[in-house]
C-alpha positions in Angstrom: 93.1 100.1 76.9 91.3 97.1 77.5 93.1 94.4 80.0 93.2 91.2 78.5 90.4 89.6 80.9 88.4 92.5 78.6 89.8 91.6 75.3 88.3 88.0 76.5 84.8 88.6 77.2 82.2 89.0 74.9 81.1 92.3 76.1 84.2 94.2 76.7 82.8 97.4 76.5 80.0 96.5 79.0 82.6 94.9 81.5 85.0 97.9 81.3 82.4 100.7 82.6 81.5 97.7 85.0 85.3 97.4 86.5 85.4 100.9 86.8 82.3 100.8 89.3 83.7 97.9 91.2 87.2 100.2 91.6 84.8 103.3 92.7 83.0 101.1 95.5 86.4 99.7 96.6 87.8 103.0 96.8 84.8 104.7 99.0 84.3 101.0 101.2 80.9 101.3 99.5 78.8 98.4 100.7 77.6 97.9 97.3 80.6 96.7 96.2 79.5 92.8 96.6 76.5 93.2 94.2 79.3 95.1 91.5 81.8 92.5 92.0 78.8 89.6 91.4 77.9 91.6 88.0 81.3 91.8 86.9 82.0 88.4 87.6 78.8 86.9 85.8 79.3 89.5 82.6 83.4 88.2 82.7 82.1 84.5 82.5 79.1 84.8 79.7 80.0 83.6 76.3 77.3 85.6 74.8 77.2 89.0 73.4 74.0 91.1 73.9 73.0 93.8 71.8 71.4 95.7 74.6 72.2 96.2 78.5 68.7 95.5 79.2 69.6 91.7 78.1 71.9 91.4 81.3 69.0 91.1 83.6 69.4 87.9 83.3 72.9 87.5 85.0 73.4 87.5 88.4 73.9 90.9 90.0 72.5 93.2 87.8 69.2 94.5 87.8 67.0 97.2 86.5 68.9 100.2 88.2 72.5 98.9 87.0 71.0 98.2 83.7 70.0 101.9 83.4 73.0 103.0 84.1 74.7 101.0 81.7 72.5 101.9 79.1 73.0 106.0 79.9 76.9 105.0 79.5 76.5 103.2 76.2 74.1 106.2 74.9 76.7 108.5 75.6 79.8 106.5 74.7 77.5 106.5 71.0 76.7 110.2 70.7 80.9 111.0 71.3 81.8 108.4 69.0 79.1 108.7 66.3 77.7 105.2 66.5 73.6 104.6 66.3 72.5 103.7 69.5 71.2 99.8 69.2 67.4 99.5 70.0 65.9 98.4 73.4 64.4 94.4 72.5 61.3 94.0 73.2 62.2 90.5 74.9 65.3 90.9 77.7 65.5 87.4 78.0 67.8 85.7 75.8 66.9 81.6 75.2 69.3 79.1 76.0 71.3 81.6 78.7 69.6 79.9 81.7 68.2 76.9 80.3 66.9 75.2 83.3 63.9 78.4 82.9 63.4 77.9 79.2 60.8 75.4 79.8 59.0 78.3 81.9 59.3 80.8 79.7 57.2 78.8 76.8 54.1 79.4 79.7 52.6 82.5 79.8 53.2 84.4 83.0 50.6 87.0 84.7 52.2 90.1 84.3 53.6 91.5 88.0 53.2 94.6 89.5 56.2 96.5 89.5 56.4 97.7 92.9 57.6 101.4 93.6 60.0 101.9 96.0 59.9 104.8 98.0 62.8 107.5 98.2 64.3 107.7 101.3 63.4 111.2 102.9 64.9 111.9 106.1 62.6 113.7 109.0 62.6 117.0 109.1 65.3 118.7 111.0 66.6 115.0 112.3 70.0 114.3 112.7 70.5 112.4 108.7 68.5 115.7 107.8 71.1 117.6 108.7 74.1 115.3 108.0 72.7 115.8 104.5 72.5 119.6 104.0 76.0 119.6 105.8 77.4 117.5 103.3 75.8 119.5 100.6 77.8 122.4 101.2 81.0 120.8 99.6 81.1 120.6 95.8 79.6 117.8 93.9 82.6 116.6 92.4 84.9 117.5 95.3 88.4 115.3 95.1 88.2 115.7 99.4 85.2 115.2 102.0 84.3 116.6 105.3 85.8 116.1 108.1 83.8 114.8 111.7 84.1 118.0 113.4 83.5 120.2 110.5 80.4 118.4 109.3 79.1 118.9 112.9 79.2 122.6 112.6 77.6 123.1 109.5 75.3 120.4 110.1 73.9 121.5 113.8 72.0 124.3 112.6 69.9 122.4 110.8 69.3 119.8 113.7 67.2 120.3 116.9 69.3 117.5 119.1 73.0 117.8 119.4 75.7 116.4 117.9 77.8 116.0 120.7 76.0 115.4 123.9 72.9 112.8 124.6 69.5 114.7 124.5 68.8 112.1 127.6 71.9 111.7 130.1 71.0 108.0 130.7 71.4 106.8 127.0 74.7 107.0 125.0 72.9 108.4 121.4 73.2 111.7 119.6 72.3 113.4 116.5 75.5 111.7 114.9 74.2 108.3 115.1 72.5 108.9 112.2 75.3 108.3 109.9 75.4 105.0 110.2 72.0 104.9 108.6 72.9 107.1 105.7 76.1 105.1 105.1 73.9 101.8 105.1 71.6 103.2 102.7 74.9 104.3 100.4 73.8 107.9 100.9 77.5 108.6 102.4 80.8 107.7 101.5 83.0 107.1 104.7 86.7 107.0 103.8 89.8 107.6 105.6 91.6 105.9 108.4 92.0 106.9 111.3 90.6 110.3 110.5 87.6 109.4 108.7 86.0 111.5 105.9 82.7 111.8 104.5 80.8 112.7 101.1 77.9 112.6 99.3 76.9 109.1 97.3 75.3 109.8 93.6 72.3 108.8 95.7 73.0 111.0 98.3 72.9 114.0 96.1 69.5 113.2 95.0 68.3 113.6 98.3 70.1 116.4 99.2 68.7 117.9 95.8 65.1 117.2 96.9 65.4 118.6 100.5 67.0 122.0 98.8 63.7 122.2 96.2 61.0 121.1 99.3 63.1 123.7 101.7 64.0 126.4 98.7 67.5 126.8 100.1 70.1 125.8 97.3 73.6 124.9 97.6 75.2 128.5 98.1 72.9 129.5 100.7 73.5 126.4 102.9 77.1 127.0 102.4 76.6 130.7 103.4 73.8 129.8 106.8 75.9 128.6 109.1 73.4 129.2 111.6 69.6 130.0 112.2 68.3 133.1 112.2 66.7 134.2 115.3 63.6 135.3 113.2 63.1 131.7 112.2 63.5 130.3 115.5 60.9 132.9 116.5 58.7 133.2 113.4 55.2 131.8 115.8 55.7 134.6 118.5 52.7 135.8 118.6 51.0 132.2 118.4 53.3 131.7 121.5 52.3 134.4 123.9 48.6 134.2 123.1 48.7 130.3 124.0 50.8 131.6 127.4 48.6 134.2 128.5 45.4 132.6 127.9 43.8 130.0 130.1 46.0 126.7 128.8 44.1 124.4 126.8 47.0 122.7 125.7 47.9 119.2 128.2 50.8 119.6 127.1 64.4 108.4 138.3 64.0 107.8 141.4 67.8 106.9 141.0 70.4 109.4 141.7 73.0 110.5 139.0 76.5 109.4 139.2 78.9 112.5 140.4 79.4 115.1 142.7 76.3 116.4 144.7 74.8 120.1 143.7 76.5 122.5 145.3 74.3 123.8 148.1 72.1 126.8 147.7 73.7 129.7 149.1 72.0 131.8 152.0 70.0 134.5 150.5 71.9 138.0 150.8 67.7 140.0 150.1 66.0 138.5 153.1 65.5 142.0 154.8 64.7 143.9 151.9 61.3 143.7 152.5 60.0 143.8 156.1 57.6 141.2 157.4 54.6 144.0 158.2 51.0 143.2 159.6 48.1 141.3 158.4 45.8 143.0 156.2 42.1 143.0 157.3 40.7 144.9 154.1 42.0 147.0 151.1 41.8 150.3 153.5 45.3 149.6 154.5 46.7 149.5 151.4 49.6 152.1 151.1 49.6 154.8 148.2 52.3 155.4 146.1 53.9 156.8 143.1 55.2 154.1 140.8 58.8 154.4 139.6 58.8 154.5 135.6 61.3 152.8 133.1 61.0 154.3 129.9 61.4 152.4 126.7 65.1 151.8 125.7 66.2 152.3 129.5 66.3 148.7 130.2 66.9 145.3 128.1 64.8 142.1 129.0 67.1 138.8 130.2 66.6 135.2 131.1 68.0 134.2 134.6 68.6 130.4 135.1 69.1 129.0 138.3 72.8 127.4 138.4 70.9 124.5 139.9 69.5 123.4 136.6 72.0 121.4 134.9 72.0 118.7 131.8 73.5 116.2 134.1 75.8 116.3 137.1 79.1 115.6 135.0 77.7 118.5 132.6 76.6 121.2 134.6 77.5 124.1 131.5 75.1 122.7 128.9 71.9 124.6 129.3 74.1 128.0 129.4 76.2 127.4 126.5 73.5 126.0 124.5 71.1 128.8 125.0 74.6 131.2 124.3 74.4 129.3 120.7 71.1 130.5 120.0 71.7 134.0 120.9 70.4 134.5 124.3 73.5 134.8 127.0 71.5 133.9 130.4 71.9 135.3 133.7 73.2 132.7 136.0 72.3 132.7 139.8 70.8 130.8 142.7 67.3 132.0 142.3 64.8 131.9 145.5 62.1 130.4 143.9 61.5 128.4 140.3 64.0 127.1 137.7 64.1 130.5 135.2 62.6 134.3 135.2 62.8 137.1 133.3 64.1 140.4 134.3 64.3 144.0 132.8 68.1 145.0 133.3 68.3 148.8 133.8 70.7 150.4 131.1 71.7 152.9 134.3 72.6 150.8 137.5 72.0 153.2 139.5 68.3 154.4 138.6 66.6 152.3 140.5 68.3 153.0 144.0 67.8 157.3 143.3 64.1 156.4 143.1 62.9 154.3 146.2 64.2 150.6 145.1 67.3 148.8 144.9 69.6 146.7 142.8 69.0 147.8 138.6 66.4 144.4 137.9 62.8 144.5 137.8 60.8 140.9 137.5 59.2 140.4 134.9 55.3 138.6 135.1 56.6 135.2 133.7 58.5 132.3 135.6 59.4 128.9 134.7 59.3 125.6 137.1 61.2 122.9 134.6 60.5 118.9 135.9 61.7 115.9 134.2 59.4 113.0 134.5 61.5 111.5 137.3 62.1 114.5 139.6 58.1 114.9 139.3 57.2 112.0 140.3 59.8 111.8 143.2 58.3 115.3 143.9 54.8 114.0 144.2 55.8 111.2 146.4 57.6 113.3 148.8 55.2 116.2 148.7 57.6 119.0 147.2 54.9 119.3 144.2 52.2 120.4 146.5 55.0 123.0 148.4 56.6 124.4 145.1 52.9 125.6 143.7 51.8 126.9 146.8 54.9 128.9 147.0 54.3 130.4 143.6 50.9 131.4 144.0 52.2 133.3 146.8 54.7 135.1 144.5 52.4 137.2 142.8 53.5 136.1 139.4 51.0 135.9 136.8 52.3 133.8 134.3 53.7 130.4 135.6 55.0 128.1 133.4 55.3 124.2 134.0 57.9 122.8 131.3 58.0 118.6 131.8 60.4 116.7 129.7 58.9 113.2 129.1 62.5 111.9 129.1 62.2 107.9 128.9 61.9 105.9 131.7 61.5 102.1 132.6 58.0 101.5 131.5 57.2 99.4 135.1 58.2 102.4 137.0 56.1 104.9 135.3 53.0 102.7 134.7 53.0 102.7 138.7 52.8 106.6 138.5 51.4 107.1 135.5 48.0 108.1 136.9 49.6 110.2 139.6 51.5 112.2 136.9 48.2 112.6 134.4 46.3 113.8 137.8 49.0 116.0 139.0 49.2 117.8 135.3 45.9 118.4 135.0 45.5 119.7 138.6 48.4 122.6 137.7 46.3 123.5 134.8 42.6 123.4 136.1 42.9 124.0 139.8 46.1 126.3 139.5 45.4 127.9 136.3 49.0 127.5 135.2 50.5 127.0 131.7 51.9 123.2 131.3 54.5 122.9 128.5 55.4 119.3 127.9 58.9 118.3 125.8 60.9 115.4 125.2 64.4 116.2 126.0 65.9 119.3 127.4 66.9 120.5 123.8 63.0 121.2 123.1 63.2 122.9 126.7 66.3 125.1 125.5 64.8 125.8 122.1 61.6 127.1 124.4 63.6 129.1 126.8 65.2 130.8 123.8 61.9 131.4 122.0 60.3 132.7 125.2 63.3 135.2 125.7 62.9 136.7 122.2 58.9 136.7 122.8 59.5 138.7 125.8 61.8 140.6 124.4 59.4 141.9 121.7 56.3 142.1 124.5 58.0 144.6 126.9 60.9 146.6 125.3 58.7 148.6 123.7 56.5 150.0 126.4 57.3 152.0 129.9 56.9 149.7 133.3 56.0 150.6 136.4 57.8 149.7 139.8 56.5 149.7 142.9 59.2 151.0 145.2 60.2 148.7 147.9 59.8 151.1 150.4 56.1 150.8 150.5 55.9 146.8 150.5 56.0 144.5 153.2 56.1 140.8 153.3 52.1 140.7 154.5 50.8 143.7 152.1 52.7 142.8 148.7 49.8 139.9 147.6 46.4 141.7 148.4 48.2 145.0 146.9 48.9 143.4 143.6 45.4 142.0 143.4 44.3 145.2 144.0 46.6 147.2 141.6 45.4 144.3 138.8 41.8 144.8 139.7 42.0 148.6 139.6 44.2 148.9 136.5 43.7 145.5 134.6 46.0 147.0 131.3 48.4 148.4 133.6 50.8 146.2 135.1 53.0 146.8 138.2 56.2 145.4 139.2 58.9 145.0 141.6 62.6 144.9 141.8 64.9 141.7 141.7 65.9 142.3 145.7 62.3 142.5 146.6 61.2 139.6 145.1 63.6 137.5 146.3 63.0 139.1 150.0 59.2 138.0 149.3 59.6 134.6 148.3 62.5 133.7 150.9 61.3 130.6 152.7 63.0 131.5 156.0 61.1 135.0 156.1 57.7 134.0 154.3 56.7 131.1 156.5 53.9 131.9 159.0 52.2 129.9 161.4 49.3 129.4 159.3 52.2 128.2 156.8 53.4 126.0 159.0 50.0 124.5 160.0 49.4 123.7 156.9 51.9 121.7 155.6 51.6 120.0 158.7 48.3 118.9 157.7 49.3 118.4 153.9 51.7 115.7 154.8 48.9 113.3 155.8 48.6 111.6 152.3 45.2 112.5 150.5 45.3 116.2 152.6 45.1 118.4 149.3 45.9 122.1 149.4 42.0 122.6 149.3 41.3 120.7 152.2 44.0 122.0 154.7 42.6 125.5 154.0 39.5 124.2 154.7 40.4 122.8 158.1 42.5 125.5 159.0 39.1 127.7 158.4 37.8 125.8 161.2 40.2 125.4 163.8 42.7 127.9 163.1 45.7 127.1 164.7 47.6 123.3 165.6 46.6 124.2 169.3 43.2 124.6 168.9 43.2 121.6 166.3 44.6 119.1 169.1 42.0 120.7 171.6 39.2 119.9 169.8 40.1 116.3 169.7 41.2 116.4 173.3 37.4 117.4 174.5 36.0 114.3 172.7 37.0 112.4 176.2 38.5 109.2 176.5 37.3 105.3 175.8 35.7 103.8 173.0 32.7 106.6 172.9 35.4 109.5 172.5 37.7 107.3 170.1 34.4 107.3 167.7 34.0 110.6 168.2 37.8 111.7 167.5 37.1 109.2 164.2 34.1 111.2 162.9 35.3 115.2 164.0 36.3 116.2 160.6 34.0 114.2 158.9 30.8 115.7 160.8 32.0 119.3 159.7 33.4 118.2 156.2 31.4 115.1 155.0 29.1 117.8 153.0 31.4 119.8 151.5 31.2 119.8 147.4 34.1 118.5 145.3 37.4 118.6 146.3 36.9 120.1 149.8 34.8 117.1 151.3 36.5 115.0 153.7 35.3 111.5 153.8 35.2 109.2 156.8 38.1 107.1 156.3 40.5 110.0 155.7 38.6 111.6 158.9 39.8 108.5 160.6 43.4 109.1 159.3 43.6 112.4 160.5 42.6 111.8 163.8 45.2 108.6 164.4 48.4 111.3 163.6 46.2 114.3 165.4 44.2 112.8 168.0 46.0 110.1 169.0 43.4 107.3 168.3 
């Protein structure tokens, strides 16, 4: 029944429909309520009877979209009541309604090109994309919306970022912040206090249907698909393995974080598993052995993650929990080298000890070093970057992956070290031959590790593994033995047990006089690994190096000889091994006491 205000209006039917939309917008707390109120008040105060809703565009609050909605309502009303539908007039302006503009109407105006409004399209697998798909699991006419907790649960599988934890620990924004954009665009209704519930508006359902049509997913499929299947996450598995094993072509915070310090790494319990042994002069001294064969089906591939790999000091289990959600449950332990690696874990824990090895895990030829951008800059400044690459090279692992997380940094701080970072990445690829993978945030790193785990499962679990017995290994013969085997049998991989690997790469047992000497030389700025090795070839020990400076003699003439000592022998070398006179003088100041 129409109210008294509607009966007094010249267009009660149209006014009633607008009143319904005002009440609905108020109930849903929609930002469009102001527009509806202006339209309602203008139509209520207008004394002219309109023949067609398109003529309402002269009134405040009425635009083409609202007039089209009223036209649809009127058409439906006429069909239900057997009434003829009024024809749309050619001129929608009624003379005399806005008298101040009537004179202008007499003058011909150039036709304006209608500006096509682009429909809202959220970025694939963004927060807004996932929230719309999550809300689309409701029925379109559902009377009750979805709670935040439930919405996050159904939306998370469709989003690359987390809805609960910021991708950057220095920021506070999560994927849930996209909800503000959806509410502002009137795509989502937000109702209820304090426990809010969310549902799609009519425009939101249009966006959801476009997404479903593009993704070829129906509402029923969306409600069932609560998690992405591992096969979808690993769709390009063969392409990933090819790019990681081939020579890489993709060049893909100094302030400490608050919180308790990370736990100190426990002392290695494997340090005495492999003996030091004697130095190898040639391949004739390499041992002969019969490898231990692990048949397919007797082992499974697992990701081993360093316990010190954390998202933030106050959120230490984030990586482990997110990997588990993706179907990859990592083995957590303090690694002697790298931040992650993969092992083949035997189903029979006593198989390796019975056949001449130890433990129940075999280290595969893949290892990961993860660096946040601020950590990479810090390691370049204090020399850890070169030392870590040196140890990775001596580990014998063929496939080294450097993951660089390009987190946001202060632009001034980054510009200061940008050239050094680019140089370090290029050197890692070209000189060391390591694969560099760039990611934007820790969630991308987690997805990459999950894909790599599934990839390596596919690659290794279907073929036998050959393990070198630990009894024939020493710290000195390990690298020459691996190089000999790879040259002799390039298609047949040879691996070692995890205890043997941990023993070989442990810092305490691997540090020889030559290693210490090279590290001492590299403490001087601009002395790279290549330059240090060339110096060590000419002066075998630190004692010989110091004695060479002493033989230059005292006085001004001796000082000049000391400054030119290295340059005289290495100034003619080509490329990165060459040492110019200024660097020769700097080394003389440190080692020759100039």
